[in-house]
Each structure stands twice: as C-alpha cells, then as structure tokens.
N, C-alpha and C positions, 0 to 999 in steps of 0.2 A: 804507453808505459813499457819500459823494458821488462820482459818476462824471463822465466828461467833459462830458455835457450840463449837469449841475448846475453844474460849475465854469465852463463857458462862459456859462451864464445869469447866474451871479454876476458874472463879468467885465463883461458887457453892462449889468448893473444898476448897478454901482458906478462904471463908467468916467466917465460924464458928471458925476458929483458930485465927482471928485477930481483930474482931469487939470488940470495947470498952475495949481493952487492952492498957495499957500505954507503949509507945515506949521509950526504954532506950537509944538507939543510932541508927544512920544510918551510915552504912559503904559503901563508894563508892570507889571501887578499880579501876574502869575503867570508867571515865566520858565521853569518846569519843564514844558515840552512834550516831544515825542518826543526832541528834542535841546534842550539848554539854550539859551534865547534870549540872544544876545549883546547884553545891554542897553545897555552904554555905546557899543558900535560902532554899533548901529542908531540910537540917539538922536543920536549925533554926525553920522552920515551923512544923517539925514533932517530934523532940526530946522533951520528957516529955509530949507529947500530945497523944490523942487517935484517932484512925480511927473510925469515928462514923457511916459510911456507905460505902458500895462498890456497884457501879452500872456499867452497861455496856452501851456504846453508840457506836453502830456499832461494830468495832473491838477494841475499846478503853476501858480500865478499868479506872474508876474514883473513887479514894479513897478520901473520904471527911473527912476533919479535920478542925474544927472551921470555917465552911462555906466556906472553900476554898478546892481546889482539886489537888491531885497528879494524873496526866494523865500518864497512862502506855500503851504503844503499844508494842506488842511482836515481831513486825517486821517479818523477814523471818524465823528466827530460835530461837526466844526467848521463854522462859518458866519461870513460877513462881512455886516454890514448898515450902512446909513447911518443915523446918529442925529444929532439936534440938541439933545438934552437928556441930562442925566446918566442918570436912570432905569435904573440899573445892575441887571443880573441876576446871579445867583450865579456863573455861569461866564464872565462877561465879563472876559477876561484882558488884552486889549491894545486901546488906543485910539491911532489916529493922528488928531490934532486939527489942523484947518485954521483959518487966521486968520478966515475968514468964519463960523465957528461950526459948520461941518460936522465930524462925527466918523465915521471909518471904524472900526468896532468889531468885534473878533474874539471870538467865543464858542466854547468848546470843552469840553463837560462831561467827555469822556474823556481829553482832553489828549494825543491821538495826532497832532495836527497839528504844523506847524513854522513858525517865522519865522527865516530865516537870511539872511545877507548874502553876496554874491559879486561879486568884481570881474570874473570871467570865467565866464559860465554854460556855455560850451562845454566847460569842463574841470571843472565842479563835479561832485562825486561822485554827486549825485542825478540829474543830467541827462545826463552825458556818454555813457552807454550806452543811452539811450532809442532805440527804433525810430521809424519815420516816423509822422507824424500821419495818422489814417485819413481826414481831410478834406483832406489835401494831395495834391499832384500825383504824389508818388512812391509812393502806395499803390494797389495794383491786385490783381486776381486772379492775374496772372502773378507778381507779387512774392510773394504768399502761397504759390503753388505751388512756386516756386523754394526758398523758405525751409523748406518742409515736407518736402522730399525726405529720406528715411531717418530721419525723426523718428518715434519710437515713443512718442509721448505722445498722450493724447486731444485731439481737435481743439479742444475747448473750452479746455483748458489752453493750447494752442498760441496761440490768438488772444487769450488774456488775458495772455500774456507780454509785458511792456512792452518787452522787447528786440526782439520781433518787430514789434509795433505798439502804440502807446500808447493808453490811454484806453478800451479795450474791456473793461469790467468785467462782472461776473456777470449783471446784468440784460440788458444789450445783447448780450452773447455768446449768452445763451439765446434771445433773440428773433430774432437774425440767423440762428442755426442752424436755428430752426424755419422761418423764411421761405425759407431755402435748401434745406430738406428733408434736413438732415444731422443724424444723431443725435450728441449731444455726446460720446459715448464712443468714436466712431470714431477710429482711429489717424490722426494728421495725415498721415503719409507715404503712406497708402493712398487718400486722397481725390483724385479726378482733377481735372485743370486746369479742365474745364468747370464743376465744382461750385465750385471756388475763385473763378472769375470771377463766378458768381452770388452767392457768399457775400460777396465784397468789395462788390458793388453793394448788397446788403442791409445790410451794416454801415453804409455811408455813408448810405443812405436812412433807416435807423432812428435813427441819431445826429442827423441833421438834423431829422427829425420831432420827436424829443424836445426838441431845443433850441428849436424853434418853439413847443412846448407848455409850455416852462418847466421841463423835467426831470421826474424821477420821484421821487427820494429826498429832494430838498431843496425849499425854498421860495424864492420870489423876494424878495430882501431890499431892493428898491429903495424908498428913502424910509421904511424900517421898516414897510412895508405887510404883509410876510410873505404875499404872495399865493401860493397853492399851485401846484406844477407839475401839469399835467394828463395827462402821458404815461402815468401809471399806468392810466388808463382804456383805453389802447390795448394793454396787455399781453395776449399770447395764450397764453403758457405759463408765464412766470415767476410763481411764487407761486400757481399754479392746480392743483397736484397734487390728483388725485381728482375734478376737475371735467371737464366735457365739452369736447372740442376744438371750437372754433368752425367748423372746416373739415369734419371727418369724423365728429364726435360720438363718437369713441373717448374713453376715459378718459385724461386726462393723467397720466403716470407721473412719479415722482420717484426720483432716485438721487444719491448723493454721489460727486462726481468731484473729486479733488484737494482734499479737505477742504471743498468747497463744495456746497451743495444745487443740484441741476440738475433741471430739469423738461423733459419732451419728450413728443411724441405718438408712440406706437409705430407708428402707421400712416402719418402724414405724413412722418416723419423716418426714412429708410431706413438700413440698415447696409451698408457696403461690404466 
C-alpha cells in the first residue's frame, strides 16, 4: 500500500505539472472505486477551473479549486502519473485533462482508492479525526508518551493508528521501532518516555529519508518516467525475516501483529 513518503513523492512529482493550469475536461471511465466517484459533481466543479494548490493530509492528496477540494486516496494499488498521450492502460480509470495537453491520470487495478469532493475538509468524514502529521510541529516523543498511557495495544499498532499519528504505515513503523530498539509487540502503555522521544525522532528521520529517496512501495510518476523509489535498499528489518541483522548478525524474526506481518531483531529490540 502507498504510504506517506510515496504519497508525498507523488505530490512533489505532479505539482509543477498541474498548478494554475486550466482544466479542459474530466474523464471518468470507472466510477466504482472504494466509494462511488461523484461524476457530475467533480466534472462541474473542475472543468474550466484551475487547481490552485495541492496538499497532503496523511495519505490523502487534497487538490484545491475555488476554496473546495478534490480528495484523492491511492488505496492499495493506485497511482497518479503525468501523461501527454492517450496510451491508455487497462486500469486507467480517471483523467484530469488540461488545456495545454497535460493529463493527470489515475490508475488503480484493485479500485480501493477514492476521488471525492468536499467543501470543508476539516469536517469531512475521512479527515476530521486524523492525528497530527509526523513531520509537523505538534508531533513529538512527549505527545506519543501522553497518548500511550494506559493503552494495552502493541506499540506497532499504536503508532500505525491514524487517530494517534497519520502516515506511519507498516514499513516505516517496523523500521522506526528497530532504530529505536523497541520490539513491535511491546504494550504501548509500558514504553517509557525516553524511548518515545527516541522513537519520534526515528519516525521523522526515516520518513524524511524515504521521501528523499523517492519512497519504497511506489514509483516516481513525474513525466511518466516511472523512476523507482530507492528506500527499499535501506530497509533493515521489513521484509527480511530469516536474514541476518545488519547490526548484531542475529536472525531477523517474523510475527503477525494486528493482522500484519512484523519483522524485528530479538537482540537489538528489547522487551519492557
């Protein structure tokens, strides 16, 4: 699934190609995504208008036009790319076409993403209960420590909860917990403040590094080049079950936590 760095990479890739350009048409070939695409509404709101800004909230992209927003989520397998030719692929479901010939094209084989419209993103059901951005000023170890008190859930589930903090998905939670020396199955309420301070710093560091390297699970769609993200080469535990730990040479272990595969080093990541 696309995580925060992949969504941020997508934002940075498409932004210079679409901002302040006039939209000539919106083509919706397949409206049956996770929620039905409001075809008439989106076409009426966007055609002959301009996208004035593009922002990210968690894993959602917000394209603003006339003080309202198109909300895009990439779901399990979605992607956005810039195209200048038809050259359609099987799962290319939506095109936002600009007068200069540029096309912002949405592809989603599994159709778990969404294209929705909102007048007020602060009250929209997908956004109103989201926690702080991990790269924002309100995120810290003290914040995590405070939110974790009396919580009897594994710490990995805790930091992946979007109501606690947005955008820390499976890959980056695994890597941050390894860097902080915390086993993913530890109960969130038992982790001390000192460890939370370290964990918060590692979350920020790993997310920023992944953004710089173009992400892990997606590719960079700028200009249709589909350049790969390189952060996968930096992974130290995720997807490495049965291999040697780079730090201590112990064998990386695997465990399912909250329906998700988790990898950890039994020596480097302690239990409280």
